Residue, then its C-alpha position, 0 to 999 in steps of 0.5 A: x536397555x536396547x530397542x527388542x527388550x523396550x518393545x518386549x517391555x511395553x508388549x508384556x505392560x499393554x497385554x497385562x493391562x488388557x490392551x492389544x500389543x502394538x503391530x511391531x511384527x508387521x513393521x508399522x511402529x518402530x520404536x526408539x529410546x528417549x529418556x524415560x521412555x520411547x518414540x513411537x513413530x507410525x509408519x503407515x500414518x506418519x504421526x510421532x508419539x511420545x510413550x511413557x509410564x507415568x505410575x499408571x501404566x504405559x501412555x502414548x501422547x501423539x505429538x504435535x505435527x508441524x506439517x499439518x500446520x504447514x500444509x495449512x498454511x500453503x493452503x492459505x497462501x494459495x488461496x490468496x494467489x488464486x484471489x491475487x490472480x483473479x483480481x489482476x485479471x479483472x484490473x487488466x480487463x478494465x485497463x485494456x477498456x480504458x485504453x481501448x476508450x482513450x483511443x476512441x476520444x483521440x479519434x474523436x478530437x482527431x476528426x474535429x473541425x481544425x484546430x483548438x483556438x485560443x493561442x494567435x500569432x497577433x501582436x500585442x495592442x499598443x496600450x499593452x503594459x507588458x511591451x518592453x521600451x523602444x529606443x528610436x533614433x531620429x536625427x542621429x539622436x536616440x530616444x527612449x520611449x517609455x509606454x505609459x499606463x493607461x487610465x484604467x491601469x492608473x484607476x485599478x491601481x489607485x483603487x488598491x492603494x485605496x483598499x490597502x490604507x484603509x485597512x492599514x487605518x482599521x489595523x491601527x485603530x484596532x491596536x490603539x483601542x487594544x493598548x487603551x485597555x478599551x473593548x469593542 
């Protein structure tokens, strides 16, 4: 069936049902044969429809428009982009303010009286346990001088060893009670 014959058939069927014929004279609709029906394109609105005879007369169903879905997605993405740009500008302003505050703090620190204290170039005290042993030579003999720990350091180590010993005895006592079946 040719395109012209299909248009005439469609016009006759529609007029016999009391409907007006499609506006093919002015070139608004373009019809193309598809299987058991026609594909109708509205050149003014751009909508496409599938027309077929389903026993009750010819009906045209509009085809879903993918362009509308794409336009909606483009609109959503454009909105997201605008929101992200606004957030970026706000964060940029905040970063600029923080940089200015940082520079002001650096200036305040630089204008303080003298350098920070705490580190000195003084020698370690003679009683320091980190001091390296010295090798002295007198009368041609070489002697190694080893610094001994102070009484305070010895007391500290003794307290540590005593505490560790008490914990060890306590653990041994608990293990003995657990193995003998006695409950605490």
